[in-house]
C-alpha positions in Angstrom: -23.4 107.8 -47.8 -23.7 110.7 -45.3 -25.9 108.4 -43.2 -23.3 105.7 -43.0 -20.6 108.2 -42.0 -22.6 109.4 -39.0 -21.7 107.9 -35.7 -24.4 106.1 -33.7 -25.1 107.7 -30.3 -23.2 106.0 -27.5 -26.4 105.0 -25.5 -27.8 103.1 -28.5 -24.5 101.2 -28.9 -24.4 100.2 -25.2 -28.1 99.2 -25.3 -27.5 97.0 -28.4 -24.5 95.3 -26.9 -26.4 94.5 -23.6 -29.3 93.0 -25.6 -26.9 90.8 -27.5 -25.1 89.6 -24.4 -28.4 88.9 -22.6 -29.7 86.9 -25.5 -26.5 84.9 -25.6 -26.6 84.1 -21.9 -30.3 83.1 -22.1 -29.7 80.8 -25.1 -26.7 79.1 -23.3 -28.8 78.6 -20.1 -31.6 77.1 -22.2 -29.2 74.6 -23.8 -27.8 73.8 -20.3 -31.3 73.1 -19.0 -32.3 70.9 -21.8 -29.1 68.8 -21.6 -29.6 68.3 -17.9 -33.2 67.0 -18.1 -34.4 63.4 -18.3 -35.6 63.7 -21.9 -32.1 63.0 -23.1 -31.4 60.3 -20.6 -32.6 57.0 -22.1 -32.5 53.6 -20.5 -30.4 51.0 -22.1 -32.5 49.1 -24.6 -31.9 45.8 -26.4 -30.1 46.5 -29.6 -32.3 43.9 -31.4 -35.1 46.4 -31.4 -33.1 49.2 -33.2 -33.1 49.2 -36.9 -29.5 49.1 -38.2 -28.2 51.8 -40.6 -26.5 50.8 -43.9 -23.1 50.8 -42.2 -24.4 48.8 -39.3 -25.8 46.2 -41.7 -22.3 45.8 -43.3 -20.8 45.2 -39.8 -23.6 42.7 -39.0 -22.9 40.9 -42.3 -19.3 40.5 -41.3 -20.0 39.1 -37.8 -23.3 37.4 -38.5 -21.9 34.0 -37.6 -19.9 35.1 -34.6 -21.0 33.2 -31.5 -19.9 36.0 -29.1 -22.5 38.5 -30.4 -25.1 39.1 -27.7 -27.7 41.8 -28.2 -29.4 41.5 -24.7 -29.2 44.4 -22.3 -27.8 44.3 -18.8 -30.2 42.9 -16.2 -32.8 45.3 -14.9 -35.5 43.7 -12.6 -38.0 46.3 -13.7 -37.3 45.9 -17.4 -36.4 42.3 -17.9 -39.0 39.5 -18.1 -36.8 36.7 -16.7 -39.5 34.0 -17.4 -39.2 34.7 -21.2 -36.1 32.8 -22.4 -34.7 29.3 -23.0 -32.3 26.8 -21.5 -29.1 26.5 -23.4 -26.7 23.6 -23.1 -23.2 24.6 -22.2 -20.8 21.8 -21.4 -18.2 24.3 -20.1 -20.5 25.3 -17.2 -19.3 24.0 -13.9 -21.5 24.3 -10.7 -19.9 26.3 -7.9 -20.3 23.2 -5.7 -21.2 19.5 -5.7 -23.1 17.4 -3.2 -19.8 16.1 -2.0 -18.1 19.5 -1.6 -21.1 21.1 0.2 -21.8 19.2 3.4 -25.2 20.9 4.0 -27.3 19.2 1.4 -30.1 16.9 2.6 -30.0 13.3 1.3 -33.3 14.1 -0.4 -31.5 16.4 -2.8 -28.1 14.6 -3.1 -28.7 12.9 -6.4 -25.1 12.2 -7.4 -24.3 10.8 -3.9 -27.4 8.7 -4.3 -26.3 7.1 -7.5 -27.3 9.4 -10.4 -24.7 8.9 -13.2 -25.9 11.2 -16.0 -24.6 14.8 -15.6 -26.2 16.7 -18.6 -28.8 18.2 -16.2 -25.9 20.2 -14.6 -24.9 22.0 -17.8 -28.0 23.8 -18.8 -27.9 27.6 -18.5 -31.0 29.8 -18.4 -30.8 32.7 -20.9 -33.6 35.4 -20.8 -34.5 36.6 -24.2 -34.2 40.3 -23.5 -31.4 40.7 -20.9 -28.2 39.1 -19.6 -28.6 37.4 -16.2 -25.4 38.0 -14.2 -23.5 35.0 -13.0 -23.8 34.2 -9.2 -20.7 35.7 -7.5 -20.3 34.3 -3.9 -18.0 37.1 -2.8 -20.4 39.9 -4.0 -23.4 38.0 -2.6 -21.7 37.9 0.9 -20.8 41.5 0.6 -24.4 42.4 0.0 -25.4 40.3 3.0 -22.7 41.8 5.3 -24.1 42.4 8.8 -27.6 41.1 7.7 -30.0 38.2 8.3 -31.5 36.5 5.2 -34.4 34.2 6.1 -36.1 31.8 3.7 -39.6 30.9 5.0 -41.8 28.1 3.5 -41.9 24.4 2.6 -39.3 21.8 1.5 -39.0 23.5 -1.8 -38.0 26.7 0.0 -35.5 24.5 1.9 -34.3 23.3 -1.5 -33.6 27.0 -2.4 -32.1 27.8 1.0 -29.6 24.9 0.8 -28.7 25.9 -2.7 -27.9 29.5 -1.6 -25.8 28.3 1.3 -23.9 25.9 -0.9 -23.3 28.7 -3.5 -21.6 30.9 -1.0 -20.0 28.6 1.6 -17.1 27.4 -0.6 -15.2 30.7 -0.3 -15.5 30.8 3.5 -12.7 29.3 5.6 -13.9 26.3 7.7 -13.4 28.1 11.0 -15.4 31.1 9.8 -18.7 29.3 9.1 -21.2 27.3 11.1 -24.4 25.4 10.5 -27.1 24.6 13.1 -30.0 22.6 11.7 -33.2 22.4 13.6 -36.6 20.8 13.0 -38.2 24.2 12.4 -35.4 26.8 12.3 -32.0 26.3 10.7 -29.1 28.8 10.7 -26.0 29.1 8.6 -23.5 31.8 9.7 -20.7 33.4 7.8 -18.8 34.8 10.7 -16.3 37.0 8.8 -19.3 38.9 7.2 -21.5 38.8 10.4 -24.2 37.4 8.1 -26.7 34.6 8.5 -28.6 32.6 5.9 -31.5 30.9 7.6 -34.5 28.7 6.9 -37.8 28.5 8.8 -40.2 25.7 8.2 -43.8 27.0 7.5 -45.3 25.0 4.6 -48.6 27.0 4.6 -47.1 30.2 6.1 -50.2 30.3 8.3 -50.5 27.7 11.1 -52.0 24.2 10.8 -52.1 20.9 12.7 -49.4 19.5 10.5 -46.7 22.2 10.8 -44.2 20.6 13.2 -45.6 17.1 13.8 -46.3 16.1 10.2 -49.6 14.3 9.4 -49.1 12.1 6.4 -52.8 11.8 5.5 -53.8 15.0 3.7 -57.5 14.3 4.7 -56.6 14.8 8.4 -54.8 18.1 7.9 -56.5 21.3 9.1 -55.2 24.7 8.1 -55.8 27.7 10.4 -56.1 30.2 7.7 -56.3 33.3 10.0 -53.5 32.3 12.4 -49.9 33.3 11.8 -48.7 35.3 14.7 -47.2 32.4 16.7 -44.9 31.4 13.8 -44.4 34.9 12.4 -42.9 36.3 15.6 -39.8 34.4 14.6 -39.5 36.3 11.4 -39.2 39.8 12.8 -36.0 41.8 12.9 -34.8 40.1 9.7 -33.2 42.2 6.9 -34.3 40.1 3.9 -37.3 37.7 3.9 -38.0 35.2 1.1 -41.4 33.4 1.3 -43.0 30.6 -0.6 -46.1 28.4 -0.2 -47.8 26.3 -2.8 -47.3 22.5 -3.0 -48.8 21.7 0.4 -52.1 23.3 -0.6 -52.4 21.0 -3.6 -53.4 17.8 -1.9 -56.9 17.7 -3.3 -59.7 19.9 -4.7 -60.8 21.0 -1.2 -59.0 22.0 2.0 -60.1 21.7 5.6 -59.9 25.2 6.9 -60.4 26.6 10.4 -60.7 30.3 11.4 -62.2 32.4 14.1 -63.3 31.0 17.5 -65.1 27.6 17.3 -66.5 26.1 20.5 -65.8 22.6 19.2 -62.2 23.2 18.5 -60.6 21.5 15.4 -63.9 19.9 14.6 -65.2 23.3 13.6 -63.4 23.3 10.3 -65.1 23.9 6.9 -64.1 22.3 3.6 -63.2 25.1 1.1 -62.1 25.0 -2.5 -58.3 25.1 -2.5 -58.0 28.5 -4.2 -60.4 30.0 -1.6 -58.5 28.7 1.3 -55.2 29.7 -0.3 -56.5 33.2 -0.8 -57.6 33.4 2.9 -54.2 32.2 4.1 -52.2 34.6 1.8 -54.3 37.5 2.9 -53.5 36.6 6.6 -49.8 36.6 5.6 -50.2 39.9 3.7 -51.9 41.6 6.6 -49.0 40.5 8.9 -46.4 41.8 6.5 -48.2 45.2 6.1 -48.8 45.6 9.8 -45.3 44.4 11.0 -42.6 45.0 8.4 -40.9 48.3 7.9 -39.9 48.4 4.2 -37.1 50.8 5.0 -35.4 48.1 7.1 -36.6 44.8 5.5 -36.8 43.7 1.9 -39.5 41.1 1.2 -39.4 38.6 -1.7 -41.9 35.9 -2.7 -40.8 32.8 -4.8 -43.6 31.7 -7.1 -44.7 28.0 -7.2 -42.2 25.3 -8.2 -43.9 23.0 -10.7 -44.4 19.2 -10.1 -43.8 16.9 -13.1 -46.0 13.9 -12.2 -47.8 13.5 -15.6 -45.4 12.6 -18.5 -48.3 13.1 -21.0 -48.0 16.9 -20.2 -44.8 17.0 -22.3 -45.8 14.4 -24.9 -44.2 11.3 -23.4 -47.3 9.1 -23.3 -45.3 5.9 -22.5 -43.4 7.5 -19.6 -44.2 7.5 -15.9 -43.8 10.9 -14.1 -40.3 12.3 -14.6 -38.6 9.0 -14.4 -35.5 8.6 -16.7 -36.0 12.1 -18.3 -32.6 13.5 -19.3 -33.4 16.7 -21.3 -35.6 19.8 -20.7 -38.8 20.3 -22.6 -38.0 22.4 -25.7 -41.5 23.6 -26.5 -41.8 27.4 -26.0 -44.0 28.4 -23.0 -44.6 24.8 -22.0 -47.0 24.7 -19.1 -48.0 21.4 -17.4 -50.7 20.3 -15.0 -48.2 20.6 -12.1 -48.5 24.4 -12.1 -51.9 26.0 -11.2 -52.4 29.3 -12.9 -55.5 30.0 -10.7 -53.3 29.8 -7.6 -50.7 32.0 -9.3 -53.4 34.6 -9.9 -54.3 34.5 -6.2 -50.7 35.4 -5.3 -50.7 38.3 -7.9 -54.0 39.8 -6.7 -53.0 39.6 -3.0 -49.6 41.1 -3.5 -51.0 43.9 -5.7 -53.1 45.2 -2.8 -50.3 45.2 -0.3 -48.7 48.3 1.1 -45.2 46.8 1.7 -43.5 46.3 -1.7 -43.0 42.6 -2.5 -40.4 41.5 -5.1 -41.5 38.4 -7.0 -38.9 35.8 -7.8 -40.6 34.2 -10.8 -39.3 30.7 -11.1 -42.4 28.8 -12.4 -42.1 29.1 -16.2 -38.3 28.5 -16.2 -38.7 25.4 -14.0 -41.6 24.0 -16.1 -39.1 23.0 -18.8 -36.8 21.1 -16.4 -38.4 17.7 -16.3 -34.8 16.3 -16.2 -33.6 17.9 -13.0 -35.8 16.4 -10.2 -34.5 14.1 -7.5 -36.5 11.3 -9.2 -35.4 7.9 -7.8 -32.1 9.2 -6.5 -33.5 10.2 -3.2 -34.8 9.0 0.1 -38.2 8.3 1.5 -39.2 8.0 5.1 -35.6 8.8 6.0 -34.1 5.9 4.0 -32.4 5.9 0.6 -34.3 4.0 -2.1 -32.8 0.5 -2.6 -31.4 -0.4 -6.1 -34.6 -2.4 -6.6 -36.8 0.5 -5.6 -34.9 2.8 -8.0 -36.0 0.7 -10.9 -39.7 1.4 -10.1 -40.7 4.7 -11.8 -43.6 5.1 -9.4 -41.0 5.9 -6.7 -39.7 8.9 -8.6 -39.8 12.2 -6.7 -40.8 14.7 -9.4 -41.4 17.6 -7.0 -38.0 18.3 -5.4 -34.8 19.1 -7.3 -31.3 17.7 -7.3 -28.5 19.9 -5.9 -26.6 21.3 -7.6 -29.3 22.1 -10.1 -32.3 24.2 -10.9 -32.6 26.0 -7.5 -29.2 27.5 -8.3 -30.8 29.3 -11.1 -33.6 30.5 -8.8 -30.8 32.0 -6.6 -29.0 33.5 -9.6 -32.2 35.5 -10.3 -32.6 36.3 -6.6 -29.0 37.4 -6.4 -29.5 39.7 -9.4 -32.4 41.3 -7.7 -30.6 41.9 -4.4 
C-alpha cells in the first residue's frame, strides 16, 4: 500500500510518456506506408474466377437467368486475350455506316451495292471471353488522332481495314471538313477540324519487289527483294501511328523467288526459297528499318496478323461446298483453324517482333476472322475492274474468299485497334 502511495519521479513519467508517443507515431507511419504500397492495389479481375460467398450465391440464384449479367472485366490490352471468345448474333446491332452512306469503299468490298441480299453477316458481335471490348466511338477515335497521322501500310487486306476505319469515323464529320485523295500507291483521308489524316500506303510485301506498283499477275514471275525497303519506307517516316501487315501475297506457292545483295546479272540472280524462309528475311529487313528509324517516343507501331482465306469448304465440314460461296453463318466450332491461315508464318512474325527494340503492338485478328466464312466479298465483287455479271455470280468458283464485305469483319479489327490506341 505504501508503495502505491508513493509518487513516481517526474523524469520517469516524462520518459514513459515520450516512449508511448513515439511508439504510436511509428505504428501510424507503418500503417500509412503499407496502405500506400502496391501490395494492396489489385488489378480488376474477372469475377468469374472469384468463388462466391453464401450470400453471393443467394444473389446469383436470384439473377441467374438475367441476360444483363456480364462478369467480364474492362478491356486491358495486357490482360485480355482478344482471340479467345465467340461471335454472338445480335439483331439490334447497326453498323455505323453502309456501303451507300460511305463513299470511300472500293467496289471490291461493296457487297450490298453489288447485289448481296442477306444481312445476317452484319449482326454478329465479337465477345472476348474474359473482357468487355469497348464499342467503337468515332468522336473519341478522332480526339485520339487529333493533330496526328495514322498510316496503314500493306496489301489489299490492309486497304480493307483502312477503308473500314475511314468509314467508321467519317460519318460525324461535316462534308466541308473532310477530304479524300486516292492514289495508286498512297491514299490520304483528312479530317480537317481535327487536323488528322488516316492514310494507306500500298506495299504488299513491305519490302520491295518487281510487282509492287505494276502488278504482275503470274506469281511465277514475281521476284521479291527481301533486303530492300528504304525506297518505299522513306514515305512512312514522320508518322505518329503506323499499322503494318503482310501475308497473303507471300502465299502464292511453296517457294518464293527472292533477290538480295548485289547480283551482276540483275533480276536473273534470284534464288528460290521456301516461303517461310523468304518471309523471315523480308520481315527482318522491315524490323531492322523500324529499329533503326522509328523513335518509339514519337511513333506507335502496330502489326495486324494474317487475315485468313476461306478457299476450302472442307476445312469447316462442308464437303459439298465450294470455297465460301453461299455461306451465311460463322463456324461455331471453338478454335476452328483452317488451311487458309499458316501457323508457321505466324510464328515467324512472333519471333521477329520478339527480338525488336521498338515495341510493336499486335492486332491479333486471325482467330476471330477464321470463324467468319460468311462475311467475305464472295461473288458480290469485281474482278479485273468489272463487276461480276449475274451469270458469273452463280458460279461458286468466282467467289472471292480472301477480301471482306464492308461494313463487316474489318470493323471488328478496328474495334480492337481502337481499344488499343
